C-alpha positions in Angstrom: 92.5 46.0 143.7 92.6 43.7 146.7 90.0 43.8 149.4 90.5 46.5 152.1 90.4 43.8 154.8 93.7 42.5 153.3 95.4 45.8 154.1 97.4 45.8 157.3 96.8 49.6 157.7 93.0 49.0 157.6 93.2 46.2 160.1 95.3 48.2 162.5 93.1 51.2 162.0 90.1 49.1 163.0 92.0 48.1 166.2 92.7 51.8 166.7 88.9 52.5 166.7 88.4 49.9 169.4 91.2 51.3 171.6 90.0 54.9 171.2 86.5 53.9 172.2 87.9 52.2 175.3 90.3 55.0 176.2 87.7 57.7 175.8 85.0 56.0 177.9 86.1 57.8 181.0 86.3 61.3 179.6 84.3 63.7 181.7 80.5 63.3 181.2 80.3 66.9 179.8 82.6 65.9 177.0 80.1 63.2 175.7 79.2 65.4 172.8 82.4 67.4 172.7 86.0 66.2 172.5 85.1 62.5 173.1 82.7 62.5 170.1 85.2 64.3 167.9 88.0 61.9 168.9 85.8 58.9 168.1 84.6 60.3 164.8 88.2 61.0 163.7 89.2 57.4 164.7 86.3 55.9 162.8 87.1 57.9 159.7 90.6 56.4 159.3 89.6 52.8 158.4 86.4 54.0 156.7 88.4 56.2 154.3 90.9 53.5 153.6 88.0 51.0 152.8 86.4 53.6 150.5 89.6 54.2 148.6 90.2 50.4 148.3 86.7 50.1 146.8 87.5 52.7 144.1 88.7 52.0 140.6 92.4 52.4 140.7 95.6 52.5 142.8 95.7 56.2 142.2 92.3 56.7 143.8 93.3 54.5 146.7 96.5 56.6 147.1 94.3 59.8 147.2 92.1 58.3 149.9 95.0 57.1 151.9 96.2 60.7 151.9 92.9 61.8 153.3 93.1 59.0 156.0 96.5 60.5 156.9 94.9 63.8 157.4 92.3 62.2 159.7 95.1 60.7 161.7 96.7 64.1 162.1 93.4 65.4 163.3 93.1 62.5 165.8 96.7 63.0 167.0 95.8 66.6 167.7 92.7 65.7 169.6 94.5 63.1 171.6 97.2 65.6 172.5 94.5 68.1 173.6 92.9 65.3 175.7 96.3 64.7 177.3 96.9 68.3 178.0 93.4 68.6 179.6 94.1 65.5 181.8 91.5 63.3 180.2 94.1 60.8 178.8 97.5 59.6 179.9 100.4 60.5 177.5 101.3 56.8 177.2 97.7 55.6 176.5 97.0 52.7 174.2 95.1 55.1 171.9 98.2 57.3 171.4 100.5 54.3 170.8 98.1 52.8 168.3 97.7 56.1 166.5 101.4 56.2 166.1 101.5 52.7 164.8 98.7 53.3 162.3 100.4 56.5 161.2 103.5 54.6 160.3 101.5 52.0 158.4 99.4 54.5 156.5 102.6 56.4 155.5 104.2 53.2 154.3 101.0 52.3 152.3 101.0 55.7 150.8 104.6 55.5 149.7 104.1 52.0 148.2 101.1 53.3 146.3 103.2 56.3 145.0 105.8 53.9 143.7 103.1 51.6 142.2 101.5 54.4 140.3 104.6 56.2 139.2 
C-alpha cells in the first residue's frame, strides 16, 4: 500500500481542512462550541480516516475507510448547508467548493479500489 500522502484525495482533503478553518473563523461567537466545532471536526475526520485506511493491511480495508470518509463528507456537506441557511456562510464559499472537489476525488478513489479488489 502506498503512503497516504501520495493519494490526491488525502492531499485535497487536507486543503479542505485549511479552507474550512478559514471559512468558519467568522461564525458567530456563540457557535464556537456548536456548529463551528462540528464542521471543523467533520472536515478533520476526512483526511484522518483516509490516512488510517491507507495504513491498514489491504486495499479492501482502505476501501472500507474511504467509504467512511465519504460518510464524513456527507456530514460536512449537511453542516455547511445548514451554515449557509443560517447565514453564517456564503453559498459559493471556498469550503463548499472544496468539499465538492474532495467528494469527487473520494468517490473516484472508492471506485478504483472496488475494481482493484474485485
